N, C-alpha and C positions, 0 to 999 in steps of 0.2 A: 546426490543431495539436491534439494530444491531450495531456491532462493525465496525469501519472504521479506516484507518490509513492515516496519513498525514506525509510527509517527508520534513525536512528542509535540504537544501543543504549547503555546506560549502561556497558557494558564496552569501548566504543570500536569495536565492530563496526558496519559500515554495510551495510545490506541494500538492494540496488537492484532486486531481483526481475526483473532483465533488462529493466527499464523497462516491465514488464507490469502493475504494480499501478495500477489506475485508480479504485479505490474503497476507502475506509477506513471501517469501521463502528465507532463509538464508543459504541454503545448499552449495552454491558455495563459495569458499574462496576469490573470486575477486569481486563479485557483488551480489546485492539483486534483486529479481524479485517481483514486485508489481502487484497483480492480483485482478480481480473481479471474484469470483467463484459463479456461480448460485446455487440456493437452491438445485438443483439435485445433486450437488457435482461432476458432471461429466464435464459439459461445463464451460469454463472460458474465460476471456479476459485478455491478458497481457497488463497492463497499462504502465509499464516502467521497464527497466532493468538499474540499476544504480550502478556504481562501488562503493565499500565500501569507497574508499578514498574521494568520493564526497559527502558522507552523513554525516551531522552534527548530526541529531537526527531523530528518528522515533517516532511519537506521536500516541498513541492509543486513539481514541475518541469513544464516544457512540452516535449513531444516533437514534432518535426515530422512531419506526416503524410506517408506515402509516395505519396499521391494526386497 
């Protein structure tokens, strides 16, 4: 099973990122970066950069692997 993340915004919007988001970076004190990191752990796609003030919750979900 693969992990994915969904974010709920304070305005009621839910972003599923097509269940592609598998990494959330919290390092910055102003925003979170939502990414899809490939299995090689080198290449990635930034899906969204969202200010902390706009995030209501981040939900960790499990996606079944197609293997």
